[in-house]
C-alpha positions as CSV (number, residue, x, y, z in Angstrom):
1,X,-5.6,-13.2,-4.9
2,X,-6.8,-14.3,-1.5
3,X,-5.3,-17.0,0.7
4,X,-8.5,-19.1,0.5
5,X,-8.4,-19.0,-3.3
6,X,-4.8,-20.0,-3.4
7,X,-5.5,-23.0,-1.1
8,X,-8.4,-24.0,-3.3
9,X,-6.2,-23.6,-6.4
10,X,-3.4,-25.7,-5.0
11,X,-5.5,-28.3,-3.2
12,X,-4.7,-31.1,-5.4
13,X,-1.1,-30.6,-6.8
14,X,0.8,-33.0,-4.6
15,X,-1.8,-35.3,-3.1
16,X,-0.7,-38.4,-4.9
17,X,3.0,-37.9,-4.2
18,X,2.5,-37.2,-0.5
19,X,0.2,-40.1,0.0
20,X,2.7,-42.4,-1.6
21,X,5.6,-41.0,0.5
22,X,3.6,-41.8,3.6
23,X,3.1,-45.5,2.5
24,X,-0.7,-45.1,2.6
25,X,-2.6,-47.7,0.7
26,X,-5.1,-45.9,-1.5
27,X,-8.3,-47.8,-2.1
28,X,-9.5,-48.5,-5.6
29,X,-12.1,-45.8,-5.5
30,X,-9.4,-43.2,-5.5
31,X,-6.8,-44.4,-7.9
32,X,-6.5,-47.5,-10.1
33,X,-4.1,-50.1,-8.7
34,X,-1.7,-50.8,-11.4
35,X,-1.0,-54.5,-12.0
36,X,2.6,-55.6,-12.5
37,X,3.3,-56.8,-16.0
38,X,3.7,-60.5,-16.5
39,X,7.3,-61.7,-16.5
40,X,6.5,-64.3,-19.2
41,X,4.8,-62.0,-21.7
42,X,5.5,-58.4,-22.4
43,X,2.4,-56.2,-22.8
44,X,1.5,-55.6,-26.5
45,X,3.4,-52.6,-28.0
46,X,0.1,-51.0,-28.9
47,X,-0.9,-50.6,-25.2
48,X,0.8,-47.5,-23.8
49,X,-0.7,-46.4,-20.4
50,X,1.8,-43.6,-20.1
51,X,0.7,-42.2,-23.5
52,X,-2.9,-42.2,-22.3
53,X,-1.9,-40.4,-19.1
54,X,0.2,-37.9,-20.9
55,X,-2.8,-37.1,-23.1
56,X,-4.6,-35.7,-20.0
57,X,-4.5,-31.9,-19.6
58,X,-3.6,-30.2,-16.3
59,X,-7.3,-29.4,-15.9
60,X,-8.2,-33.1,-16.2
61,X,-5.6,-34.1,-13.6
62,X,-6.8,-31.3,-11.3
63,X,-10.4,-32.4,-11.6
64,X,-9.5,-36.0,-10.8
65,X,-7.6,-34.9,-7.7
66,X,-10.5,-32.6,-6.7
67,X,-12.9,-35.5,-7.0
68,X,-10.5,-37.6,-4.9
69,X,-10.3,-35.0,-2.2
70,X,-14.1,-34.6,-2.1
71,X,-14.5,-38.3,-1.9
72,X,-11.9,-38.7,0.9
73,X,-13.6,-35.9,2.8
74,X,-17.1,-37.4,2.4
75,X,-15.8,-40.9,3.4
76,X,-14.1,-39.5,6.5
77,X,-17.3,-37.7,7.6
78,X,-19.6,-40.6,7.0
79,X,-17.2,-43.3,8.3
80,X,-14.6,-41.6,10.6
81,X,-12.3,-44.6,11.0
82,X,-8.6,-43.9,11.9
83,X,-7.6,-44.9,8.3
84,X,-10.1,-42.6,6.7
85,X,-9.2,-39.7,9.0
86,X,-5.5,-40.2,8.5
87,X,-5.9,-40.3,4.7
88,X,-7.8,-37.0,4.8
89,X,-5.2,-35.5,7.1
90,X,-2.4,-36.4,4.7
91,X,-4.3,-34.8,1.9
92,X,-4.9,-31.6,3.9
93,X,-1.2,-31.4,4.8
94,X,-0.3,-31.7,1.1
95,X,-2.8,-29.0,0.3
96,X,-1.4,-26.6,3.0
97,X,2.2,-27.2,1.9
98,X,1.4,-26.7,-1.8
99,X,-0.7,-23.5,-1.2
100,X,2.1,-22.1,1.0
101,X,4.7,-22.7,-1.8
102,X,2.4,-21.2,-4.4
103,X,1.8,-18.1,-2.2
104,X,5.5,-17.5,-1.7
105,X,6.2,-17.9,-5.4
106,X,3.3,-15.6,-6.3
107,X,4.6,-13.0,-4.0
108,X,8.1,-13.3,-5.3
109,X,6.9,-12.9,-8.9
110,X,4.6,-10.0,-8.0
111,X,7.6,-8.1,-6.6
112,X,9.6,-8.4,-9.9
113,X,9.8,-5.9,-12.6
114,X,7.2,-5.9,-15.4
115,X,5.9,-7.9,-17.1
116,X,6.1,-10.4,-14.3
117,X,4.8,-8.1,-11.6
118,X,3.3,-4.8,-10.7
119,X,6.2,-2.6,-9.4
120,X,3.8,-0.3,-7.7
121,X,3.1,-3.1,-5.2
122,X,6.7,-3.5,-4.3
123,X,7.4,-1.8,-0.9
124,X,10.7,-0.4,-2.0
125,X,9.2,1.0,-5.2
126,X,6.6,2.7,-3.2
127,X,9.3,4.3,-1.1
128,X,11.1,5.5,-4.1
129,X,7.9,7.0,-5.6
130,X,7.1,8.7,-2.3
131,X,10.7,10.1,-2.1
132,X,10.5,11.5,-5.6
133,X,7.1,13.0,-4.8
134,X,8.4,14.6,-1.6
135,X,11.5,16.0,-3.4
136,X,9.3,17.5,-6.0
137,X,7.0,19.0,-3.4
138,X,10.0,20.6,-1.6
139,X,11.3,22.1,-4.8
140,X,7.9,23.6,-5.6
141,X,7.5,25.2,-2.2
142,X,11.1,26.5,-2.3
143,X,10.3,28.0,-5.7
144,X,7.2,29.7,-4.2
145,X,9.4,31.3,-1.6
146,X,11.4,33.2,-4.3
147,X,8.3,35.1,-5.2
148,X,6.2,35.3,-2.1
149,X,6.7,36.2,1.5
150,X,4.5,35.5,4.6
151,X,2.5,37.7,6.9
152,X,2.0,36.2,10.3
153,X,-0.9,38.0,12.0
154,X,-1.1,37.4,15.7
155,X,-1.9,39.0,19.1
156,X,0.5,38.9,22.0
157,X,-2.3,37.7,24.4
158,X,-3.5,34.9,22.1
159,X,-2.5,31.4,23.4
160,X,-2.9,29.8,20.0
161,X,-0.6,32.4,18.5
162,X,2.2,31.5,20.9
163,X,1.8,27.8,19.9
164,X,1.7,28.6,16.2
165,X,4.7,31.0,16.2
166,X,7.5,28.3,16.5
167,X,6.0,26.3,13.7
168,X,5.8,29.4,11.4
169,X,9.4,30.3,12.2
170,X,10.6,26.8,11.4
171,X,8.5,26.5,8.3
172,X,9.8,29.8,6.9
173,X,13.4,28.8,7.7
174,X,13.1,25.4,6.1
175,X,11.6,26.7,2.8
176,X,13.3,30.1,2.6
177,X,10.3,32.3,3.2
178,X,10.7,35.8,4.5
179,X,8.1,36.3,7.2
180,X,6.8,39.5,8.8
181,X,4.8,39.5,12.0
182,X,1.9,41.9,12.2
183,X,-0.1,42.7,15.4
184,X,-2.9,45.1,16.3
185,X,-0.9,46.8,19.0
186,X,2.8,46.1,18.0
187,X,3.4,43.8,21.0
188,X,5.7,40.9,20.2
189,X,6.1,37.4,21.4
190,X,9.2,35.1,21.8
191,X,9.6,34.1,18.1
192,X,8.6,37.5,16.8
193,X,9.8,40.1,19.3
194,X,9.6,43.0,16.9
195,X,6.4,42.7,14.8
196,X,4.9,45.5,12.7
197,X,2.1,47.4,14.2
198,X,-1.1,47.4,12.2
199,X,-1.3,50.3,9.8
200,X,-4.9,49.6,8.8
201,X,-4.2,46.5,6.7
202,X,-5.8,44.2,9.2
203,X,-9.2,45.7,8.4
204,X,-8.8,44.1,5.0
205,X,-6.8,41.0,5.8
206,X,-8.4,40.1,9.1
207,X,-11.7,42.0,9.6
208,X,-13.0,39.4,12.0
209,X,-10.0,39.8,14.3
210,X,-9.3,36.0,14.3
211,X,-5.9,35.0,15.5
212,X,-3.6,33.5,14.5
213,X,-3.7,34.0,10.7
214,X,-1.1,33.4,8.0
215,X,-1.0,35.0,4.5
216,X,1.1,34.5,1.4
217,X,2.0,37.8,-0.1
218,X,3.5,38.8,-3.4
219,X,5.3,42.2,-2.8
220,X,5.4,43.0,-6.6
221,X,1.7,42.7,-7.3
222,X,0.3,43.1,-3.7
223,X,-1.4,39.7,-4.2
224,X,-2.5,38.3,-0.8
225,X,-3.7,34.8,-0.4
226,X,-4.8,33.3,3.0
227,X,-3.0,30.2,4.1
228,X,-4.4,29.7,7.6
229,X,-6.9,31.3,9.9
230,X,-6.4,29.1,12.9
231,X,-3.8,26.9,14.5
232,X,-2.5,24.2,12.2
233,X,0.1,21.5,12.4
234,X,3.0,21.2,10.0
235,X,1.4,18.7,7.6
236,X,-1.8,20.8,7.4
237,X,0.2,23.9,6.7
238,X,2.2,22.3,4.0
239,X,-1.0,20.8,2.4
240,X,-2.5,24.3,2.4
241,X,0.6,25.7,0.8
242,X,0.4,23.1,-2.0
243,X,-3.2,23.9,-2.7
244,X,-2.3,27.6,-3.0
245,X,0.7,26.7,-5.2
246,X,-1.6,24.9,-7.6
247,X,-3.9,27.9,-7.6
248,X,-1.0,30.3,-8.2
249,X,0.5,28.2,-11.0
250,X,-2.9,28.1,-12.7
251,X,-4.0,31.7,-12.4
252,X,-0.8,33.7,-11.8
253,X,1.9,32.0,-13.8
254,X,4.6,34.4,-15.1
């Protein structure tokens, strides 16, 4: 629900009470001026103005106040006297105050548990949902590390490989993966000082000679799945791992 709609909805809730509190005399075209009952004769019992008023629905009252506001606006535009402008200003102030109260209450109710509100819109609920999702994701990647290892294919003279290596090392440590470095010439880098020299496997894994590259490997079945063929950041790497995890669960479940 937008702010404009709320203001329109609340535009007439407290107009009468605010105008009265400000001691503004409302002309007869807006509300009927009630006459004081005669002190000599009581009004007949059959006449009950309050009963007539109570018979009105909220919609009826809202419509009357809407008409009153429209009339006040039109009169102020056509005849902008101080009295007419002040009358319209009081109405506008009442509208703003009422719509603000309505918005606050609406927000408060929306943050409550069902059936009063949608808990998904609650910021703390969103945090809890995200925390649970993150915990589940971590558990899944950890479980993947019990079956698979990593091949980090790099070249010692590759600038991107030097940048990617610390992230691979950190990622493998955080999730429990065993990682093996493989290079075409056996030359190491800081994070992988003693890699394995290519024994011919790179012709299959990396025939294009693109570095760096990362592969998920199942040593029991020799299943090899590419994870990255270029420099990635941590979030991209984790996202790729999750895609591979879904693929493994669907096609290679135990």
